[in-house]
C-alpha positions in Angstrom: -14.7 -5.3 -28.8 -11.7 -7.5 -29.0 -8.7 -8.2 -26.9 -5.7 -6.1 -28.0 -3.1 -8.4 -29.6 -0.3 -7.6 -27.2 -2.6 -8.4 -24.2 -3.6 -11.9 -25.4 -0.8 -13.5 -23.5 -2.7 -12.6 -20.3 -5.4 -15.0 -21.3 -3.3 -18.1 -21.7 -3.9 -21.1 -19.5 -1.4 -21.8 -16.7 -0.9 -25.3 -15.2 -0.6 -25.4 -11.4 0.0 -28.9 -10.3 -3.2 -30.9 -11.1 -5.1 -27.8 -11.9 -5.2 -25.4 -14.9 -6.2 -21.7 -14.8 -8.3 -20.1 -17.5 -6.0 -17.1 -17.6 -3.1 -15.4 -15.8 -5.3 -13.2 -13.5 -4.9 -14.3 -9.9 -6.6 -12.8 -7.0 -4.2 -13.5 -4.2 -5.4 -14.1 -0.7 -6.4 -10.9 1.0 -8.3 -9.9 4.1 -11.7 -8.2 3.8 -13.2 -7.8 7.3 -16.0 -10.3 6.5 -14.8 -13.8 6.7 -16.5 -16.2 9.0 -18.6 -13.4 10.7 -20.3 -12.2 7.5 -20.0 -15.3 5.2 -22.6 -14.3 2.7 -21.0 -10.9 2.2 -17.6 -12.5 1.8 -18.8 -15.2 -0.6 -20.7 -12.7 -2.8 -17.7 -10.4 -2.9 -15.5 -13.3 -4.1 -18.2 -14.4 -6.5 -18.2 -11.0 -8.3 -14.5 -11.2 -8.8 -14.8 -14.6 -10.4 -17.6 -13.2 -12.5 -15.3 -10.3 -13.5 -12.8 -12.7 -15.0 -10.2 -13.5 -12.3 -8.9 -17.0 -13.1 -8.1 -17.8 -9.5 -9.9 -16.4 -6.4 -8.5 -17.1 -3.0 -9.7 -16.6 0.6 -8.0 -14.5 3.2 -6.0 -16.0 6.0 -7.7 -19.2 7.3 -6.8 -20.2 10.8 -6.3 -24.0 11.2 -6.6 -24.3 15.0 -7.9 -22.5 18.1 -4.3 -21.8 19.2 -4.3 -19.4 16.2 -7.3 -17.3 17.1 -7.3 -14.0 15.2 -10.0 -12.4 17.3 -11.0 -9.5 17.0 -10.0 -9.7 13.3 -12.6 -11.3 11.1 -11.0 -13.8 8.8 -11.6 -17.4 7.9 -11.5 -20.5 10.1 -11.1 -24.2 9.5 -10.8 -25.6 13.0 -13.2 -28.5 12.4 -16.0 -29.7 10.1 -18.4 -27.1 11.5 -16.5 -24.4 9.5 -17.0 -26.2 6.2 -20.4 -24.6 5.2 -18.8 -21.1 5.1 -16.1 -22.3 2.7 -18.5 -24.4 0.6 -20.7 -21.3 0.1 -17.7 -19.3 -1.3 -16.3 -22.1 -3.3 -19.6 -22.8 -5.1 -20.0 -19.2 -6.0 -16.4 -19.0 -7.4 -16.8 -22.2 -9.3 -20.0 -21.0 -10.9 -18.0 -18.5 -13.0 -15.2 -21.0 -14.0 -12.5 -19.7 -11.6 -10.3 -21.8 -9.3 -10.8 -21.4 -5.6 -7.8 -21.2 -3.2 -7.5 -21.3 0.6 -4.7 -19.8 2.6 -4.1 -22.0 5.6 -2.3 -20.4 8.5 -1.1 -20.7 12.0 -0.2 -17.3 13.4 2.0 -18.5 16.2 3.1 -15.6 18.5 1.4 -12.9 16.5 -1.9 -13.6 18.2 -3.1 -13.7 21.8 -6.1 -15.9 21.4 -8.6 -13.6 23.0 -11.5 -15.8 22.2 -10.1 -19.3 23.0 -7.8 -18.2 25.8 -5.3 -20.8 24.8 -1.6 -20.0 25.2 0.0 -18.8 21.9 2.7 -21.0 20.3 6.1 -19.8 19.1 9.4 -21.3 17.9 10.9 -20.1 21.2 9.2 -18.7 24.3 8.6 -15.0 23.8 6.0 -12.2 24.4 3.2 -12.2 21.8 3.2 -9.5 19.3 -0.2 -8.3 20.5 1.6 -6.6 23.4 -1.0 -7.2 26.1 1.3 -8.9 28.7 0.8 -12.3 27.3 3.6 -14.6 26.3 3.8 -17.4 23.7 4.9 -20.8 24.8 8.0 -22.2 23.1 7.0 -25.4 21.2 8.4 -28.8 22.1 8.7 -31.8 19.7 5.2 -32.9 20.6 3.8 -29.5 19.7 5.5 -29.6 16.4 4.1 -33.0 15.7 0.6 -31.7 16.6 1.1 -28.7 14.4 1.9 -30.8 11.4 -1.3 -32.9 12.1 -3.4 -29.7 12.3 -2.1 -28.5 8.9 -2.7 -31.9 7.3 -6.2 -32.1 8.7 -7.0 -28.6 7.5 -5.7 -29.5 4.0 -7.9 -32.6 3.9 -10.9 -30.5 5.0 -10.0 -28.0 2.2 -10.1 -30.7 -0.4 -13.4 -32.0 0.9 -14.8 -28.5 0.8 -13.9 -28.3 -2.9 -10.8 -26.0 -3.0 -8.5 -26.3 -6.0 -5.5 -24.7 -4.4 -4.3 -25.2 -0.8 -1.7 -22.7 0.6 1.2 -23.2 2.9 1.7 -19.7 4.2 5.1 -18.3 5.3 5.0 -14.7 4.5 4.1 -11.2 5.8 6.8 -11.1 8.4 5.9 -12.2 11.9 2.2 -12.9 11.0 2.8 -16.6 10.4 4.3 -19.3 12.6 6.1 -21.0 9.7 7.8 -17.7 8.9 8.7 -17.2 12.5 10.5 -20.5 12.4 12.6 -19.2 9.5 13.7 -16.0 11.3 16.7 -16.0 13.6 15.3 -13.2 15.8 12.3 -15.4 16.7 13.8 -18.9 16.5 16.5 -19.5 19.2 16.1 -23.2 19.2 19.1 -25.5 19.6 17.5 -28.7 18.2 17.0 -29.7 14.6 14.4 -27.0 14.1 16.8 -24.1 15.0 20.2 -22.7 14.4 21.3 -23.3 10.8 19.1 -22.2 7.9 18.6 -25.9 6.9 17.2 -26.5 10.4 15.0 -23.4 10.4 13.5 -24.4 7.1 12.8 -28.0 8.3 9.3 -27.4 9.6 8.2 -25.5 6.4 9.5 -28.3 4.3 7.7 -30.9 6.4 4.4 -29.0 6.3 4.8 -28.6 2.5 5.5 -32.3 2.0 2.7 -33.3 4.4 0.2 -31.1 2.4 1.4 -32.5 -0.9 1.0 -36.0 0.4 -2.4 -35.3 1.7 -4.0 -33.5 -1.2 -1.4 -33.0 -3.9 -3.0 -35.5 -6.3 -6.3 -33.5 -6.2 -5.3 -30.0 -5.3 -2.5 -27.7 -6.2 -0.2 -26.8 -3.3 1.0 -23.2 -3.2 3.7 -21.7 -1.0 3.4 -18.1 -0.1 6.8 -16.8 0.9 8.2 -13.4 1.7 11.6 -13.1 0.1 12.7 -10.0 2.0 11.6 -8.0 5.1 13.8 -5.0 4.2 15.5 -5.3 7.5 18.9 -6.4 6.3 20.7 -9.1 8.3 18.1 -8.8 11.1 15.3 -10.3 9.0 14.6 -12.4 6.0 17.0 -11.1 3.3 17.8 -11.9 -0.3 20.8 -14.2 0.6 18.7 -16.5 2.8 15.7 -16.2 0.6 17.7 -17.5 -2.4 18.9 -20.4 -0.4 15.3 -21.2 0.8 13.9 -21.0 -2.7 16.7 -23.1 -4.1 16.2 -25.8 -1.5 12.4 -25.9 -2.0 12.3 -25.0 -5.6 10.3 -27.9 -6.9 8.3 -28.9 -3.8 5.2 -26.6 -4.2 3.1 -26.5 -7.3 3.1 -22.7 -7.2 5.3 -20.0 -5.7 3.4 -16.9 -4.4 6.1 -14.4 -3.5 6.2 -11.0 -1.9 8.0 -8.7 0.5 7.3 -8.3 4.2 5.8 -6.9 6.3 2.3 -6.2 5.2 3.0 -2.5 5.0 5.7 -3.2 2.5 3.7 -5.7 0.6 0.6 -3.5 0.2 2.7 -0.4 -0.1 0.6 2.8 -0.1 0.9 4.8 -3.3 2.4 7.7 -1.3 5.5 5.5 -0.9 5.8 3.3 -4.0 4.6 2.9 -7.5 3.2 0.0 -9.6 5.5 -3.0 -9.8 7.6 -1.9 -6.9 8.3 -5.5 -5.7 10.0 -6.6 -8.9 13.5 -5.9 -7.8 13.0 -8.2 -4.8 11.1 -11.1 -6.2 12.5 -11.4 -9.8 15.1 -14.1 -8.9 12.4 -16.6 -7.9 11.3 -17.4 -11.5 14.9 -18.2 -12.4 15.2 -20.8 -9.7 12.1 -23.0 -10.2 10.2 -24.6 -13.1 7.0 -24.1 -11.2 4.8 -21.1 -11.9 5.3 -17.9 -9.9 2.7 -15.3 -8.9 3.5 -11.9 -7.4 1.8 -8.6 -6.7 2.6 -4.9 -7.4 -0.6 -3.0 -7.4 -0.9 -3.9 -11.1 -3.5 -1.9 -13.1 -1.8 -1.4 -16.4 -2.2 -4.4 -18.8 1.1 -3.4 -20.6 2.9 -3.6 -17.3 1.3 -7.0 -16.7 2.4 -8.2 -20.1 5.9 -7.0 -19.5 6.1 -9.0 -16.2 5.2 -12.2 -18.1 7.3 -11.6 -21.2 10.4 -10.7 -19.2 10.1 -13.9 -17.0 9.3 -12.1 -13.8 5.9 -13.7 -13.2 3.7 -16.3 -14.7 0.5 -15.1 -13.0 -0.5 -11.5 -12.3 -1.4 -11.4 -8.7 -3.6 -8.7 -7.2 -5.5 -7.9 -4.1 -6.1 -4.1 -4.1 -6.6 -3.8 -7.9 -9.2 -6.7 -7.8 -11.0 -4.7 -5.1 -11.0 -1.4 -7.0 -12.2 -3.1 -10.1 -13.4 -6.7 -9.9 -14.0 -6.6 -13.7 -10.4 -5.7 -14.6 -9.7 -8.9 -16.5 -13.0 -8.7 -18.4 -12.2 -5.1 -19.4 -8.8 -6.1 -20.8 -10.3 -9.1 -22.5 -12.9 -6.9 -24.2 -10.4 -4.2 -25.2 -11.7 -1.8 -22.6 -8.6 -1.3 -20.5 -9.2 2.4 -20.6 -12.3 1.8 -18.5 -10.4 0.1 -15.6 -11.2 1.7 -12.3 -7.6 1.8 -11.1 -6.6 1.3 -7.5 -5.2 4.5 -6.0 -3.2 2.8 -3.3 -4.9 4.6 -0.4 -5.4 1.3 1.5 -8.8 2.1 2.7 -9.5 -1.6 2.1 -7.0 -2.8 4.7 -8.8 -0.8 7.4 -11.6 -3.4 7.3 -9.2 -6.0 8.7 -7.9 -3.8 11.5 -11.3 -2.5 12.6 -13.2 -5.7 11.8 -15.9 -4.5 9.5 -16.6 -5.3 5.8 -13.9 -3.6 3.8 -14.5 -0.4 1.8 -12.8 0.9 -1.3 -12.4 4.6 -2.3 -12.7 3.7 -6.0 -15.3 1.0 -5.8 -18.3 2.0 -3.7 -20.0 -1.3 -4.2 -17.2 -3.2 -2.4 -18.6 -4.9 0.7 -22.2 -4.2 -0.4 -22.6 -7.0 -3.0 -24.8 -9.2 -0.8 -26.0 -6.7 1.8 -27.4 -4.2 -0.7 -27.3 -6.3 -3.9 -24.9 -3.8 -5.5 -22.8 -4.9 -8.5 -19.8 -2.9 -9.8 -21.0 -3.2 -13.4 -24.7 -3.6 -13.2 -27.3 -1.1 -12.0 -31.1 -0.8 -12.3 -32.5 1.3 -15.1 -34.2 4.6 -14.5 -37.9 4.4 -13.7 -38.9 7.7 -15.3 -37.7 10.3 -17.8 -37.0 12.7 -15.0 -33.9 15.0 -15.4 -31.3 15.4 -12.6 -29.1 18.3 -11.8 -25.9 17.6 -9.8 -24.3 20.7 -8.3 -20.6 20.2 -7.6 -18.1 17.8 -9.2 -16.1 16.5 -6.3 -16.0 12.7 -5.6 -19.7 12.5 -4.6 -20.9 14.6 -7.5 -18.8 12.8 -10.1 -19.9 9.4 -8.8 -23.5 10.3 -8.6 -23.4 11.7 -12.2 -21.7 8.6 -13.5 -24.0 6.1 -11.8 -27.1 8.2 -12.8 -26.0 8.2 -16.4 -25.5 4.4 -16.2 -29.1 4.1 -15.1 -30.2 6.1 -18.1 -31.1 9.4 -16.5 -30.4 12.7 -18.3 -27.9 14.5 -16.0 -26.6 18.0 -15.9 -23.5 18.6 -13.7 -22.5 22.1 -12.8 -19.2 23.0 -11.3 -18.4 26.5 -9.9 -14.6 26.2 -10.5 -12.8 25.8 -13.8 -12.0 22.1 -13.5 -13.8 19.0 -12.4 -12.7 17.1 -9.3 -13.5 19.1 -6.2 -11.4 18.1 -3.1 -9.7 15.3 -5.1 -8.3 17.9 -7.5 -7.2 20.0 -4.5 -5.6 17.4 -2.3 -3.7 15.7 -5.2 -1.8 18.9 -5.7 0.3 17.5 -2.8 2.9 15.2 -4.5 2.4 12.5 -1.9 -1.3 12.1 -2.9 -0.9 12.6 -6.7 -2.0 9.0 -7.6 -5.3 9.6 -5.8 -6.3 11.8 -8.8 -7.4 8.5 -10.4 -10.7 9.0 -8.5 -11.6 12.0 -10.6 -9.7 11.0 -13.7 -11.7 7.8 -14.1 -15.0 9.4 -13.7 -14.4 12.4 -15.9 -13.1 10.1 -18.6 -16.1 7.8 -18.4 -18.5 10.8 -18.4 -16.8 12.4 -21.4 -18.4 9.9 -23.8 -21.9 9.9 -22.2 -24.6 11.4 -24.5 -27.0 11.8 -21.6 -24.6 14.0 -19.5 -24.0 17.7 -19.8 -21.1 19.1 -17.9 -20.6 22.8 -17.2 -17.5 24.3 -15.4 -17.0 27.8 -14.2 -20.8 27.8 -13.5 -21.7 28.8 -10.0 -25.4 28.5 -9.5 -27.8 30.3 -7.1 -31.0 28.8 -5.7 -33.0 30.9 -8.3 -30.8 29.5 -11.1 -31.4 26.0 -10.0 -35.2 26.4 -9.9 -35.1 28.1 -13.3 -33.3 25.1 -14.9 -36.4 23.0 -14.0 -34.6 19.7 -13.4 -36.8 17.3 -11.5 -34.2 16.1 -9.0 -31.3 18.2 -7.5 -28.3 16.7 -5.8 -26.2 19.3 -3.9 -22.6 18.1 -3.8 -20.9 21.4 -2.9 -18.5 19.8 -0.5 -16.9 21.2 2.7 -14.2 23.5 3.9 -11.6 23.2 6.7 -12.3 25.0 9.9 -9.9 27.7 11.2 -11.1 27.7 14.8 -9.3 24.5 15.8 -12.5 22.6 16.6 -11.8 18.9 16.1 -11.5 15.6 17.9 -9.9 17.2 20.9 -11.2 20.8 21.1 -15.0 20.9 21.1 -15.1 24.7 21.2 -12.9 27.3 19.4 -9.4 28.1 20.5 -8.4 31.7 21.5 -6.6 33.5 18.7 -5.4 37.2 18.9 -4.6 37.2 15.2 -5.9 35.4 12.1 -2.9 36.5 9.9 -0.9 33.4 10.9 -3.7 30.9 10.3 -3.6 29.1 6.9 -6.1 26.5 5.8 -5.3 23.3 3.9 -7.1 24.9 1.0 -4.5 27.8 1.1 -1.7 25.2 0.9 -3.5 23.4 -2.0 -3.9 26.6 -3.9 -0.3 27.8 -3.5 -1.0 30.4 -0.9 1.2 28.6 1.5 3.2 30.1 4.3 7.0 30.1 4.6 9.5 30.0 7.5 8.8 28.1 10.7 5.3 26.5 10.4 3.2 24.6 12.9 0.9 22.0 11.4 -1.7 21.1 14.0 -3.3 17.7 13.3 -6.5 16.9 15.2 -7.9 15.0 12.2 -5.5 12.0 12.6 -5.8 10.6 9.1 -3.5 11.3 6.1 -3.8 15.0 5.4 -1.9 16.6 8.3 1.2 14.5 7.7 0.9 15.1 3.9 0.8 18.9 4.4 3.8 18.7 6.8 5.7 16.7 4.2 4.8 19.1 1.5 5.9 22.2 3.5 9.1 20.5 4.7 10.0 19.6 1.1 9.6 23.2 0.2 12.4 24.1 2.6 10.4 25.2 5.6 11.0 24.4 9.2 8.0 22.3 10.2 6.7 21.3 13.6 3.8 18.8 13.6 1.7 18.9 16.8 -1.1 16.6 17.7 -3.1 16.0 20.9 -3.0 12.3 20.0 -0.4 9.8 21.3 0.8 9.3 17.7 0.9 11.2 14.5 -1.7 10.3 11.8 -2.9 7.6 14.2 -5.7 6.3 11.9 -3.2 5.5 9.2 -2.1 2.4 11.2 -5.3 1.0 9.7 -4.1 1.8 6.2 -0.5 0.6 6.6 0.8 4.1 6.1 1.9 5.1 9.6 5.4 3.6 9.7 6.2 5.0 6.3 4.8 8.4 7.3 6.9 8.4 10.5 10.0 7.6 8.5 9.4 10.1 5.8 8.7 13.0 8.2 11.8 12.3 10.3 14.0 12.1 7.2 12.7 15.5 6.3 13.6 16.9 9.7 10.0 17.6 10.8 9.8 18.0 14.6 7.0 15.9 16.0 5.2 16.8 19.3 2.5 14.5 20.5 0.1 14.7 23.5 -0.2 18.5 23.0 -3.2 20.6 22.0 -3.3 24.1 20.6 -3.9 26.6 23.4 -3.7 30.0 21.7 -2.3 31.7 18.6 -0.6 35.1 18.9 1.4 37.1 16.4 4.7 35.3 16.0 3.9 32.3 18.2 1.7 29.4 19.0 1.1 28.1 22.5 0.4 24.5 23.1 -0.5 22.6 26.2 0.0 19.1 27.5 -3.3 17.2 27.2 -2.7 15.6 30.6 -1.3 18.2 33.0 -1.8 21.4 31.0 1.9 22.4 30.9 2.2 25.2 28.3 5.0 25.5 25.7 5.4 28.5 23.4 6.6 27.9 19.9 7.9 30.8 17.8 6.3 30.4 14.4 5.4 32.3 11.2 2.3 30.4 10.6 0.0 27.6 11.7 -2.0 25.2 9.5 -4.9 23.6 11.5 -6.1 20.3 10.1 -8.9 19.6 12.5 -12.5 19.3 11.1 -14.7 20.7 8.3 -17.8 22.7 7.8 -20.3 21.4 5.2 -20.8 24.0 2.4 -24.6 23.7 2.6 -25.8 27.3 2.1 -27.2 26.6 -1.3 -29.1 23.6 0.0 -30.6 25.6 2.9 -31.6 28.4 0.5 -33.5 25.9 -1.7 -35.2 24.5 1.4 -36.5 28.0 2.2 -37.9 28.2 -1.3 -39.6 24.7 -1.2 -43.0 26.3 -1.8 -41.7 27.2 -5.3 -40.5 23.7 -6.2 -43.7 22.5 -7.7 -43.9 25.5 -10.0 -40.5 24.5 -11.4 -41.1 20.8 -11.5 -38.6 20.1 -8.7 -39.5 16.9 -6.9 -36.5 16.5 -4.6 -33.4 18.3 -3.4 -30.8 16.2 -1.6 -27.4 16.8 0.0 -24.7 14.2 -0.8 -21.1 13.7 0.1 -19.2 16.2 2.3 -22.1 18.7 1.9 -24.2 16.2 3.9 -21.5 15.0 6.3 -17.8 15.6 5.8 -15.8 12.4 5.7 -13.2 10.4 3.7 -13.1 10.5 -0.1 -14.4 6.9 0.1 -17.4 8.0 2.1 -18.1 10.8 -0.4 -17.9 8.4 -3.4 -20.2 6.0 -1.6 -22.7 8.8 -0.8 -22.9 9.8 -4.4 -23.3 6.2 -5.6 -26.0 5.5 -3.0 -27.9 8.6 -4.1 -27.9 7.5 -7.7 -28.8 3.9 -6.9 -31.8 4.9 -4.7 -33.2 7.7 -6.8 -36.9 6.9 -7.4 -36.5 3.5 -5.9 -38.9 2.7 -3.0 -37.1 2.4 0.3 -37.1 -1.1 1.8 -36.6 -0.3 5.5 -36.2 -4.0 6.3 -33.2 -4.1 4.0 -31.4 -1.1 5.4 -29.4 -3.2 7.8 -29.6 -6.6 6.1 -27.9 -9.0 8.5 -26.5 -12.5 8.5 -27.6 -13.6 12.0 -29.5 -16.6 10.7 -26.5 -18.2 8.8 -25.4 -20.2 11.9 -29.0 -21.4 12.3 -29.5 -22.6 8.8 -26.1 -23.6 7.5 -26.4 -27.2 8.6 -29.7 -27.8 7.0 -29.4 -30.7 4.7 -28.7 -29.6 1.2 -28.9 -25.9 2.2 -25.7 -23.9 1.8 -27.7 -20.7 1.3 
C-alpha cells in the first residue's frame, strides 16, 4: 500500500530549532495516570506511539520542584537527579523508533496544595489555592522569582542530560500553570515590574523562555505551550491580549504549541464540539511568527490534517486523544490505510486516569495502559493455537471487539445478533444526538469485520441454548449485554422503591427506541455518569418540561473526570432543565413522583407524566445460565468452553465492555499466568540506579 498523494505533505520534515522531525505528526504532552508511579507502563505506552509513526512524542506535565507537588495526581517529576532514570527509560524507547522526545516542564503555582511535600504553594499574589482545602498560596517576592527561574533552568539542563530533544516552557490550560497565572489579571495583582501592564505580566514568561534557550537552546528545541483564549472574555486570557503576547514573543521559542483553556475546552468532549474546533481561536498565531506551530483539534481525518497545513493554520498536527485511540494513526495514513484508523470518539475516558490516578483507559483502544503490564500491542496479537471455531452471541461493544480480535488471531468466528443491526448498546445510545460520535465504536469494528474471510456475521438471528449446541462451535462467548432496571436500585437505593403504577416508568431503552414520554418528565439519575444528563437533554430538546433529580450533590458527578461536567451543566440550564440534587426517589404514583431529601427525609411531590430512572442494570445472562444447565451435553457437541463477556458478565462502561471482549479474545486457549495477573512495578525504585541498568 502507498501513501495517498494528497496526504504526502503530512510526511514532510519540519525543522524545530536544532532538531528536525521525520513527519508532521506530533503527540503533544498529555496526562496518562502512569508517570513516575508506573514508569515502565508510561514508557512502553509512549514507545508504542513512536513505533506507530508519531514524529514527536512528549511527556505529560513534569513538575520541576517540590513546591509544585501534584499529589495525588500521577505525572512526571524532575526535582533532582534521582528522577532521571524514569525519563531516560522513556526517552530511550521513543528514540528507538526514530521519534523526537519532548518534556513539558511545569510549575503549577497556586493550582496545587502540595499534599506530599507540605510546602506552601506559590502564586503571583497571595490567594487561596485552587485545591479548595483551606490552604493558601504565598505571594512570591523577588527572591522567589529568582529561585523559580533557577529551578526552571536546572530542570532544563537535566532534561538535556536525560536526552530530550524538545524542552517545554508551559503557560497554558488556564490556572494550571504558574507562568500562565502571572499573565492573568485576576491572579496577578502585583504592583512591581511583574504585575500591572501586559508587558509586566509577560516579563516572567519571557525571562524563563530566554533562560531555557540560553541553557539548552543550542542542543534542544525550546517550545512554548500557550493558551490563546480562556473563553471568559475580558476576565481571562482573550484574543486581544493573546495577540499582543504572541507578537512580543513571536521569535523567542523554536516552536509554538497553542490551544484554548481551560482543559475542558482544550480536550473538548465530542458532545460539545467537533474535529478542528480550536481553529477559529488559534489560526492567528501562524501569521505572527516564522517559527513552526502545532495545535490540536481531535484530528482523525487525514484530509482535515492536510487542510490545516495547506491553509497555513498549523505546521504540525498535534494530538493527544487521537494518539491514544490509535497509536498507529500515522502509519495507517502512510500506508494508505486511513480507512482503518480507530478514531477517537471524544468520550474523554482517557482523562479520568489523571483525575483518579490510575493508568488511563480508552474506549476505542483496549490495549491502552496495558502495553507493559499485559504485553498488549494495538496492532499485534498472538496467533491462534488451534483450529477451533468460536461463536460470539451478541454484537455490542464486547461482542464486536471479541470477534475482531479473534479474527486477528486467525480463528474462524461466527457472530450472531438477535436484532437487525450490529452494535448493541452503542447503536442504541448513539440515537441520542449528544452521543452520536460514539458510534465510531461500532462503525470501526463492523467495517473491519466486513472484509474478514474468517468471520461470518448473522443479524436477526436469536439463538436458543439448543441452537448454540447444534452449531457445534468449540468456544462460545455470550455477549448479550444488559438492560436498565426499573425498580430504582442504584448507588443510593439498595432495594426497590415503592411504585403504585408502572405506566409512568420509562426505561432508557424506551427513549432510545422512540417510545419516549411527553409532557413533564422526571429523569432520575443514580448512575452519575453521562446517560442521565444525555437523556434529559434529549427530552428537553424535544420540547418537554424536564426535571433532573439525583441523590448526589452534583449532576453527572463522574463526568468531572471526563471534563464534561461544566459543559453538561451549561447545556441543561440553557435548555431550561430543572435540577434537583440531594434528593432520592421515594415513590411513584399515577401523575406524580415523590422525592425525599437524602439528609433529613423531607418529602417533595412533583407532578409528572413520566419518570425515566437511570440507576443500574441487570445482566442479560439467561442464555448463559441455560447453557450451564446443559453442560453435560457440551462434550457431545464439541463445546469446550462457554464464557460471559462485557455487560453480560458485569455491566459497566462501554470502555469496560470493549476491554472485556478484547481480553477474552487475547486469552482464549492461552495458559493463564497467575503471576502476571497483577504485574507490578514495585522493584523499579530498587533497581533503577544499578549501573547501566535502566530496565
